[in-house]
C-alpha positions in Angstrom: 50.7 82.7 7.4 48.9 80.1 5.2 45.2 79.9 4.6 42.7 77.7 6.4 43.0 74.3 4.7 39.5 73.0 5.6 36.5 75.3 5.8 33.8 73.6 7.9 31.0 74.0 5.4 31.6 70.3 4.6 29.3 69.2 7.4 26.3 71.1 6.2 25.2 68.4 3.6 25.4 65.8 6.4 23.3 68.1 8.6 20.7 68.5 5.9 20.6 64.7 5.5 19.8 64.4 9.2 17.0 66.9 8.8 15.7 64.9 5.9 15.8 61.7 7.9 13.9 63.3 10.8 11.4 64.7 8.4 10.5 61.1 7.4 9.6 60.3 11.0 8.1 63.6 12.0 7.3 65.9 9.1 9.0 69.2 9.8 7.0 72.4 9.3 8.4 75.2 7.1 9.5 77.0 10.3 11.2 73.9 11.5 13.2 73.7 8.3 14.0 77.4 8.5 15.2 77.1 12.1 17.4 74.2 11.3 18.9 75.8 8.2 19.5 79.1 9.9 21.2 77.3 12.8 23.5 75.5 10.3 24.3 78.7 8.4 24.9 81.0 11.4 27.0 78.5 13.4 29.1 77.5 10.4 29.7 81.1 9.4 30.8 82.1 12.9 33.1 79.0 13.0 34.6 79.9 9.7 35.3 83.4 10.9 36.9 82.0 14.0 39.2 79.8 11.9 40.2 82.7 9.7 40.7 85.0 12.8 42.9 82.4 14.4 44.7 81.7 11.2 44.0 78.0 11.6 45.7 75.6 9.2 43.3 72.7 9.7 39.9 72.0 11.1 41.0 69.1 13.4 39.4 65.7 14.1 38.1 66.8 17.5 36.3 69.7 15.8 34.8 67.2 13.4 33.2 65.5 16.4 32.0 68.7 17.8 30.6 69.7 14.3 28.7 66.4 14.3 27.2 67.3 17.7 26.4 70.7 16.5 24.5 69.3 13.6 22.4 67.2 16.0 21.7 70.3 18.0 20.4 72.0 14.8 18.1 69.0 14.2 16.8 69.2 17.8 16.0 72.9 17.2 14.1 72.1 14.1 12.2 69.4 15.9 11.3 71.6 18.9 10.0 74.4 16.6 8.0 71.9 14.5 6.3 70.2 17.5 6.2 72.0 20.8 6.6 70.2 23.1 8.9 67.9 21.0 8.1 64.2 20.5 9.8 62.7 23.6 11.0 59.5 22.0 12.5 61.0 18.9 13.9 64.0 20.7 15.5 61.9 23.3 17.0 59.6 20.7 18.8 62.6 19.1 19.8 64.3 22.3 21.4 61.3 24.1 24.1 60.7 21.5 24.6 64.5 21.3 25.4 64.5 25.0 27.6 61.4 24.7 29.7 63.0 22.0 30.5 65.8 24.4 32.8 63.3 26.2 34.3 62.1 22.9 35.6 65.3 21.3 37.9 66.2 24.3 39.3 62.6 24.2 39.9 62.9 20.5 41.6 66.2 20.9 44.0 64.9 23.5 44.8 61.7 21.5 45.4 63.6 18.3 47.2 66.6 19.9 44.7 68.9 18.2 44.0 71.1 21.1 43.1 74.8 20.3 41.3 77.6 22.1 38.9 77.8 19.2 38.0 74.2 19.5 37.3 74.7 23.2 35.1 77.8 22.4 33.3 75.8 19.7 32.6 73.0 22.1 31.4 75.4 24.8 29.0 77.3 22.5 27.4 74.0 21.4 27.0 73.0 25.0 25.4 76.3 26.0 23.0 76.3 23.1 22.0 72.7 23.6 21.1 73.4 27.2 19.0 76.4 26.1 17.1 74.4 23.5 16.5 71.6 26.0 15.3 74.0 28.7 12.8 75.5 26.3 11.7 72.0 25.2 10.9 70.8 28.7 9.4 74.1 30.0 5.8 73.3 29.1 6.1 70.1 31.1 8.1 71.1 34.2 7.5 74.8 34.2 8.8 77.8 32.5 11.3 78.5 35.3 13.4 75.7 33.6 14.4 78.2 30.9 16.7 79.8 33.5 19.1 76.8 32.9 19.5 77.7 29.3 19.6 81.5 29.9 22.1 81.4 32.7 25.3 81.5 30.7 24.0 84.1 28.3 23.0 86.3 31.2 26.5 86.0 32.6 28.0 87.0 29.3 25.6 90.0 29.0 26.6 91.1 32.5 30.2 91.1 31.3 29.2 93.7 28.7 28.1 96.0 31.5 30.7 95.1 34.1 34.2 94.6 32.6 35.5 92.9 35.7 33.2 90.0 35.0 35.1 89.3 31.8 38.3 88.4 33.6 39.8 85.0 33.4 38.4 82.4 35.8 40.6 79.6 37.3 39.9 76.1 35.9 37.3 74.3 38.0 36.2 70.7 37.2 33.0 71.3 39.1 31.7 73.4 36.2 31.9 70.4 33.8 30.1 68.2 36.3 27.3 70.8 36.8 26.9 71.1 33.0 26.6 67.4 32.6 24.1 67.1 35.5 22.0 69.9 33.8 22.1 68.0 30.5 21.1 64.7 32.1 18.3 66.3 34.2 16.8 68.0 31.1 16.9 64.7 29.1 15.1 63.0 32.0 12.4 65.6 31.7 12.4 65.5 27.9 11.9 61.7 27.8 8.9 61.8 30.1 9.9 58.3 31.3 9.9 59.5 34.9 6.9 60.7 36.8 6.4 64.4 36.5 7.3 65.2 40.2 10.6 63.4 39.6 11.3 65.3 36.4 10.6 68.6 38.2 12.8 67.6 41.0 15.8 66.6 38.9 15.6 69.8 36.7 15.3 71.9 39.9 18.5 70.2 41.2 20.3 71.0 38.0 19.2 74.6 38.2 20.3 74.9 41.9 23.7 73.5 41.0 24.1 75.9 38.1 23.1 78.9 40.2 25.7 77.8 42.8 28.4 77.4 40.1 27.7 80.7 38.5 27.3 82.4 41.9 30.7 81.1 43.1 32.4 82.4 39.9 30.7 85.8 40.2 31.9 86.1 43.8 35.4 85.1 42.8 35.5 87.7 40.1 34.1 90.3 42.5 36.8 89.6 45.0 39.7 89.5 42.5 38.7 92.4 40.3 41.6 94.8 39.6 40.7 98.1 37.9 38.3 97.8 35.0 40.3 96.0 32.3 39.7 92.2 32.1 42.7 89.9 32.0 40.9 87.7 29.5 37.4 87.5 28.1 35.1 85.1 29.8 33.6 84.4 26.4 36.3 81.7 26.3 36.4 80.8 29.9 33.2 81.5 32.0 31.2 80.2 34.8 29.3 76.9 34.2 31.1 76.0 31.0 34.8 75.4 31.7 36.5 75.5 28.3 39.9 74.9 29.9 38.9 71.3 30.7 38.6 70.6 27.0 41.0 72.7 25.0 41.6 71.7 21.4 
């Protein structure tokens, strides 16, 4: 097998450029810079390891789109750490295109025939971490219970470490993708502070209820279909709430 032709460290200079631009608008603290740099370093290292493990021969145009979205997530992290709660206008201006790009990378993957399981995993992890950062960012405004949105997927994965049957493959379900989108939109509404506080609390609560329903349905399905203790396939790649099979690259 050949070596990976493109190692994804190429997007780090662009990510640093985004941090520098944001720094001109809202000066980042040292911890903001450290957070952003650590995110870029860790995410790119893990992605590079994934490419080597999969013996990938190219990075793929869809992954370039996801890497761009991941860079924006890193900027949001730095901004949230610098100013907590984050400046609503600037944070919203960064998060909105980040969410919109989530609909682009799958389309690019299908148009360029660059679908890979690694691309789907990459996309899913960016989605999950973005929801976590957004839930933390809005928690001071709507209530700390909102962090449950960001922690839900990680709690599900942690449960799989204890209960092997929860790591089995789940059937594709488009509803997961809809719920993830609703959660992202509801958190952006709260982040922007354009709506009255009761409205923001209500929409975030709706997102949380839908996410609980989605995860709960998958847990019940796994419980009903468990066979022995060996998982058919790790839910790290296909799990409740984040349906990687709807966007395989």
